[in-house]
C-alpha positions in Angstrom: 150.8 133.7 75.7 148.8 135.7 77.9 151.7 138.1 79.2 149.6 141.1 77.6 146.5 140.6 79.5 145.7 142.4 82.7 146.6 140.4 86.0 143.0 139.9 87.2 141.9 137.9 83.7 145.3 135.9 83.6 144.5 134.6 86.7 141.5 133.4 86.0 142.4 132.0 82.7 145.4 130.0 84.3 145.1 127.2 86.0 146.8 127.1 89.3 150.5 125.0 89.1 150.5 121.7 91.0 153.3 121.9 93.6 155.8 120.5 91.3 155.3 123.9 89.4 154.0 121.4 86.3 150.8 121.7 85.0 151.3 117.9 83.2 148.9 115.4 84.2 150.3 111.8 84.3 147.3 109.4 85.8 148.7 106.2 87.2 148.8 103.7 84.4 147.6 100.7 86.5 144.4 102.7 87.6 143.9 103.8 84.0 144.2 100.2 82.6 141.7 99.0 85.3 139.2 101.8 84.6 138.8 101.2 81.0 139.0 97.7 81.0 136.2 97.5 83.7 135.6 94.5 86.0 136.6 91.1 84.5 132.7 89.9 85.7 129.9 89.6 83.2 127.9 92.5 82.6 125.1 93.1 85.4 121.6 91.9 84.0 119.3 94.6 83.6 117.1 95.7 86.0 113.5 94.9 85.9 110.9 98.0 85.2 109.7 99.4 88.4 106.4 98.6 89.7 103.7 100.6 89.1 102.5 102.6 92.0 99.0 102.2 91.2 96.9 99.8 89.5 93.9 101.0 87.9 90.9 98.6 88.8 87.7 100.6 87.3 86.7 103.5 85.7 83.9 105.4 84.2 82.7 108.7 82.6 79.3 109.7 81.9 77.8 113.3 81.1 74.8 114.3 83.6 72.3 117.2 83.0 72.9 119.0 86.4 75.3 121.7 87.6 78.3 120.9 89.0 77.7 121.8 92.6 74.1 119.8 92.4 76.3 116.5 91.4 78.7 117.2 94.3 76.1 117.3 96.6 74.6 113.9 95.6 78.4 112.5 96.1 78.8 114.1 99.5 75.1 114.0 101.2 74.5 110.9 103.1 70.7 111.0 102.2 71.2 111.3 98.4 73.8 109.1 98.2 71.5 106.0 99.9 68.9 106.9 97.1 71.4 106.3 94.3 74.5 104.2 95.4 74.5 102.2 98.6 72.3 101.3 101.3 72.8 102.6 104.9 75.2 105.4 103.5 77.2 107.5 106.0 79.4 110.6 105.1 81.1 112.8 107.0 82.0 115.4 104.4 85.3 116.8 105.7 89.0 115.8 104.9 89.2 112.5 107.0 85.8 112.1 107.2 83.8 108.7 106.8 82.6 107.5 103.5 80.6 104.3 104.2 77.6 102.7 102.5 76.8 98.8 101.7 76.8 97.8 98.0 76.2 94.3 96.6 79.9 93.9 96.5 80.2 94.7 100.3 80.7 97.0 102.7 82.6 100.4 102.0 84.2 101.8 105.1 86.1 104.8 103.6 88.3 107.9 104.8 87.9 111.3 102.7 91.3 111.9 101.7 90.3 114.9 99.4 87.3 116.9 99.3 87.6 119.8 96.9 84.3 120.9 96.2 82.6 121.1 93.9 85.3 119.6 91.8 86.7 116.5 93.3 85.8 114.0 96.0 88.5 111.2 96.8 88.1 108.6 99.7 89.9 104.8 100.4 88.1 101.9 100.2 89.9 98.9 102.1 88.9 96.1 99.8 88.8 92.2 101.0 91.7 90.5 99.4 93.7 87.2 100.3 92.6 87.0 103.9 93.4 90.7 104.7 92.5 93.9 102.9 93.9 96.3 100.2 93.7 99.8 100.8 92.5 101.3 97.4 91.2 105.0 96.4 88.3 106.2 94.8 88.5 109.6 92.7 85.6 111.3 91.6 86.2 114.5 89.4 83.5 116.8 88.3 84.0 119.6 85.3 81.7 121.6 83.3 80.3 120.4 79.9 78.2 123.5 79.1 75.1 123.3 81.3 75.9 119.8 82.5 78.4 118.2 84.4 81.2 115.6 83.0 81.8 112.9 85.9 84.8 110.8 85.9 85.2 108.3 88.7 88.7 105.9 88.9 89.1 103.2 91.3 92.9 102.3 91.9 94.9 100.3 94.3 98.5 99.2 94.9 98.2 95.9 93.6 95.5 94.0 91.3 92.5 92.9 93.0 90.0 90.9 91.6 86.7 91.6 90.7 84.2 93.4 87.9 85.3 97.1 89.2 84.5 98.5 85.5 80.9 97.2 86.1 80.7 98.7 89.4 81.5 102.1 88.6 79.3 102.0 85.0 76.5 101.0 87.6 77.1 103.7 89.8 77.5 106.5 87.4 74.5 105.3 85.5 72.4 105.4 88.9 73.9 108.7 89.8 72.7 110.1 86.5 69.3 108.7 86.7 68.8 110.1 90.1 69.9 113.5 89.1 68.0 113.7 86.0 64.9 112.3 87.3 63.2 115.8 87.6 65.6 117.5 85.2 64.3 119.1 81.8 65.4 117.5 78.7 67.5 118.8 76.1 66.1 121.8 74.4 
């Protein structure tokens, strides 16, 4: 059937012969029966869905009448942070730097994990939980909205942690907005 083809094409189309000179495949009948019947045991129970890598504890969004660099400065300058967010605020505005302050909910002693100014700031927040602490993370993302800035904050944890987190972050962004807009001109 392939005799009229050049040898190099014929070699690619014809599979090599087995040692016996035959291309017939005959599987072991016992192995074939076992493969088709499966194991005699009951089918395994379905696996539970994987646990989520993080739980959203709280989030808030707000639009502020201030340019992004000004909002970012309010998030990364300790003196300004103390005016709108936390008492005794201390910040080292660099990757691995500290992000600390005292809130009504307790002391935040975090470490900056990302500082991509002026658009993103994230830090850890170890939250007390069941005799220990849970390493949570907070991310502020800033984006332009005309002459204003959209601020989105999200607080995540590897597990649920009780607390009124949405309220914490709503109060925080409202306070940030009031601080930044206290001298800002109103809309035209």
